[in-house]
C-alpha positions as CSV (number, residue, x, y, z in Angstrom):
1,M,28.4,16.3,-7.9
2,L,30.3,13.3,-6.5
3,R,27.9,10.8,-5.0
4,R,27.1,7.1,-4.6
5,I,25.2,5.6,-7.4
6,I,24.6,2.1,-8.9
7,E,26.6,0.6,-11.7
8,I,25.4,-2.3,-13.9
9,D,27.8,-4.9,-15.3
10,E,26.1,-5.9,-18.5
11,T,28.4,-9.0,-18.9
12,K,26.8,-10.4,-15.7
13,C,23.2,-9.3,-16.4
14,N,21.0,-12.3,-17.3
15,G,18.1,-10.1,-18.4
16,C,15.7,-11.2,-15.7
17,G,14.5,-7.7,-15.1
18,A,14.2,-8.1,-11.3
19,C,16.2,-5.0,-10.7
20,A,13.9,-2.8,-12.9
21,D,10.9,-4.0,-10.9
22,A,12.6,-3.4,-7.6
23,C,13.7,0.1,-8.5
24,H,11.1,2.4,-6.9
25,E,12.1,5.4,-9.1
26,G,12.1,3.7,-12.5
27,A,15.8,4.5,-13.0
28,I,16.5,1.1,-14.5
29,A,15.0,-0.2,-17.7
30,M,15.5,-3.3,-19.9
31,V,17.2,-2.3,-23.1
32,G,18.2,-5.0,-25.6
33,G,17.6,-7.7,-23.0
34,K,20.0,-6.0,-20.5
35,A,19.4,-3.8,-17.5
36,K,20.5,-0.2,-18.0
37,L,20.6,2.8,-15.7
38,M,18.5,5.3,-17.7
39,R,19.2,8.5,-15.9
40,D,21.4,9.4,-13.0
41,D,18.9,11.8,-11.4
42,Y,16.3,9.0,-11.1
43,C,18.7,6.9,-8.9
44,D,18.4,7.6,-5.2
45,G,21.5,5.6,-4.4
46,L,19.7,3.5,-1.8
47,G,20.2,0.3,-3.8
48,D,16.9,-1.6,-3.5
49,C,17.9,-3.1,-6.8
50,L,21.0,-4.8,-5.4
51,P,19.4,-7.6,-3.5
52,A,17.0,-8.3,-6.3
53,C,19.8,-9.1,-8.8
54,P,20.5,-12.8,-8.8
55,T,23.8,-12.5,-10.6
56,G,25.6,-9.7,-8.7
57,A,25.6,-7.5,-11.7
58,I,24.8,-4.4,-9.7
59,T,27.2,-2.6,-7.4
60,F,27.7,0.8,-5.9
61,V,30.3,3.2,-7.2
62,E,31.2,6.8,-6.3
63,R,31.4,9.1,-9.3
64,E,30.3,12.4,-10.7
65,A,26.5,12.2,-11.2
66,A,23.5,14.4,-11.3
67,A,21.8,14.8,-7.9
68,Y,18.8,12.6,-7.2
69,D,15.7,14.5,-8.4
70,K,12.7,13.0,-6.4
71,E,10.1,15.1,-8.3
72,A,11.5,14.0,-11.7
73,A,11.6,10.3,-10.6
74,S,8.0,10.5,-9.3
75,A,6.8,12.1,-12.6
76,N,8.6,9.4,-14.5
77,I,6.7,6.7,-12.6
78,A,3.4,8.5,-12.8
79,A,3.8,8.8,-16.6
80,K,4.5,5.0,-16.9
81,R,1.3,4.3,-14.9
82,T,-0.7,6.7,-16.9
83,A,0.5,4.9,-20.1
84,G,-0.9,1.7,-18.6
85,G,2.3,-0.2,-18.2
86,S,4.3,-1.4,-15.3
87,L,7.9,-0.6,-14.9
88,P,10.1,-2.2,-17.6
89,C,10.9,-5.7,-16.6
90,G,12.1,-8.7,-18.6
91,C,10.7,-11.3,-16.3
92,P,6.9,-11.9,-16.6
93,G,6.9,-13.5,-13.1
94,T,7.6,-10.1,-11.4
95,H,4.9,-8.1,-13.2
96,S,2.6,-6.5,-10.8
97,R,-1.1,-7.5,-11.1
98,G,-4.3,-7.9,-9.2
99,I,-6.1,-11.2,-9.2
100,T,-9.9,-11.3,-9.2
101,R,-11.5,-14.3,-7.5
102,M,-15.0,-15.1,-8.7
103,E,-17.3,-17.0,-6.3
104,R,-20.6,-18.5,-7.5
105,E,-23.6,-17.2,-5.5
106,T,-24.9,-20.8,-5.1
107,E,-21.6,-21.9,-3.6
108,T,-21.7,-22.4,0.2
109,E,-18.8,-22.5,2.6
110,A,-19.5,-26.2,3.1
111,C,-19.1,-27.2,-0.6
112,R,-16.4,-24.7,-1.6
113,P,-13.1,-26.5,-2.5
114,Q,-10.8,-26.4,0.5
115,A,-7.8,-25.7,-1.7
116,A,-9.3,-22.5,-3.2
117,S,-6.7,-19.8,-3.4
118,R,-7.4,-16.5,-1.7
119,L,-4.4,-14.7,-3.1
120,S,-5.5,-11.3,-4.6
121,Q,-2.3,-9.9,-6.1
122,W,1.1,-10.7,-7.6
123,P,4.0,-10.6,-6.8
124,V,4.0,-11.4,-3.1
125,Q,7.7,-11.3,-2.1
126,I,8.5,-8.1,-0.2
127,K,11.6,-7.6,-2.3
128,L,9.7,-7.7,-5.6
129,V,6.4,-6.0,-4.8
130,P,6.1,-2.4,-6.1
131,V,5.8,0.5,-3.6
132,N,2.7,1.7,-5.4
133,A,0.0,-0.5,-6.9
134,P,-3.8,-0.1,-7.4
135,Y,-4.4,-3.1,-5.1
136,F,-2.9,-1.2,-2.1
137,D,-5.7,1.4,-2.2
138,G,-7.8,0.7,0.9
139,A,-6.1,-2.6,1.5
140,K,-5.8,-4.7,4.6
141,L,-2.1,-5.7,4.5
142,L,-0.8,-9.1,5.5
143,V,3.0,-9.3,6.1
144,A,3.9,-13.0,6.7
145,A,7.1,-15.0,7.3
146,D,7.1,-17.4,4.3
147,C,7.2,-20.5,6.5
148,T,3.8,-19.7,8.1
149,A,1.8,-20.7,5.0
150,F,3.3,-24.2,5.2
151,A,2.8,-24.6,8.9
152,R,-0.9,-23.7,8.9
153,A,-3.3,-25.7,6.7
154,D,-6.0,-23.0,6.6
155,F,-3.7,-20.1,5.9
156,H,-5.5,-18.9,2.8
157,E,-8.9,-18.8,4.5
158,R,-7.6,-17.6,7.9
159,F,-5.1,-14.9,6.8
160,I,-4.8,-14.3,3.1
161,K,-8.5,-13.9,2.4
162,N,-9.4,-10.2,1.8
163,H,-5.8,-9.1,2.3
164,V,-3.0,-8.0,0.2
165,T,-0.2,-10.4,1.0
166,L,3.5,-9.7,1.4
167,V,5.9,-12.5,2.4
168,G,9.6,-12.8,3.3
169,C,12.2,-14.5,5.4
170,P,14.1,-12.2,7.7
171,K,16.8,-14.8,8.2
172,L,17.5,-15.7,4.6
173,D,16.8,-12.5,2.7
174,A,19.5,-9.9,2.6
175,G,18.8,-6.4,3.9
176,D,16.1,-4.9,6.1
177,Y,12.4,-4.9,5.0
178,S,11.5,-1.8,7.1
179,E,12.4,0.8,4.5
180,K,10.4,-0.8,1.7
181,L,7.5,-1.3,4.1
182,T,7.7,2.3,5.2
183,E,7.3,3.5,1.6
184,I,4.3,1.2,1.0
185,L,2.6,2.5,4.2
186,K,3.4,6.1,3.4
187,N,2.3,6.1,-0.3
188,N,-0.9,4.1,0.0
189,D,-4.1,4.1,1.9
190,I,-3.5,1.0,4.0
191,K,-6.3,0.3,6.5
192,S,-4.7,-2.3,8.7
193,V,-1.6,-4.5,9.0
194,T,-1.5,-8.1,10.2
195,V,1.8,-9.7,10.9
196,V,2.0,-13.5,10.9
197,R,5.3,-15.1,12.1
198,M,6.6,-18.4,13.3
199,E,7.5,-19.0,17.0
200,V,11.2,-19.3,16.1
201,P,13.3,-16.3,17.2
202,C,14.6,-15.4,13.7
203,C,11.0,-14.5,12.8
204,G,11.1,-11.6,15.2
205,G,12.9,-9.8,12.4
206,I,9.7,-9.5,10.3
207,E,7.7,-8.3,13.2
208,A,10.4,-5.7,14.1
209,A,10.5,-4.5,10.5
210,V,6.8,-3.9,10.4
211,K,6.9,-2.1,13.8
212,K,9.7,0.2,12.6
213,A,7.9,0.9,9.3
214,L,4.7,1.8,11.1
215,Q,6.6,4.3,13.3
216,A,8.5,5.7,10.4
217,S,5.4,6.1,8.2
218,G,3.9,8.8,10.5
219,K,0.5,7.2,10.2
220,F,-1.7,5.6,12.8
221,I,-2.6,2.2,11.3
222,P,-4.1,-0.6,13.4
223,W,-1.9,-3.7,13.5
224,Q,-1.8,-7.1,15.1
225,V,0.6,-10.0,15.3
226,A,-0.3,-13.7,15.1
227,T,2.4,-16.3,16.0
228,I,2.2,-19.8,14.7
229,S,4.0,-22.8,16.3
230,V,5.9,-25.3,14.3
231,E,3.0,-27.7,14.8
232,G,0.7,-25.2,13.1
233,E,-1.1,-23.8,16.2
234,I,-1.8,-20.1,16.8
235,I,-0.1,-19.4,20.1
236,D,-0.3,-15.6,20.3
């Protein structure tokens, strides 16, 4: 059938593997240090891999290709997880992982280092995080505009602690987050969603994306929004 599908220019590919990690269906793999479309029927043609590519090596073309097979793509991803590996990716910085924080029983709130990180998983960028991951099971989700952590000194303790954290900038990042967030909400047991944004108008994009994703997920998930001023005060 004639349909829209991705095409990878290997001469532009730098082997970072970001596209393979961004592909929800596992259609892309790293072969010989280059990204390669493994099977046409794994590619849904939505192009989540496009904004992840830093070199512009991925484009859409319209050509004869096998129809997207959602069941086959899902089985492919399930097989990779069963084998104990993440999706093929050449960049270690995008590998999905949970982070365990150990706290000594004798440590009190008063003596705990103020700079202690509360981040519980990696990656954190919305564009890079996988749609399914073990750390999403039963998670309280934090979706934050990336400037918020710089504006608020106690951001880790106040917001990141006991949450799975996703960050992005609706003004600078290409595309809409809502589709990716919808898939995360649909495919995982998310208990709650907290949105943290700056007071500036452009941050309304991240709040709108979460609201759209919640509606599209078909689930009733409690959610709240915290707005931070440029001075670091919580104003809403």
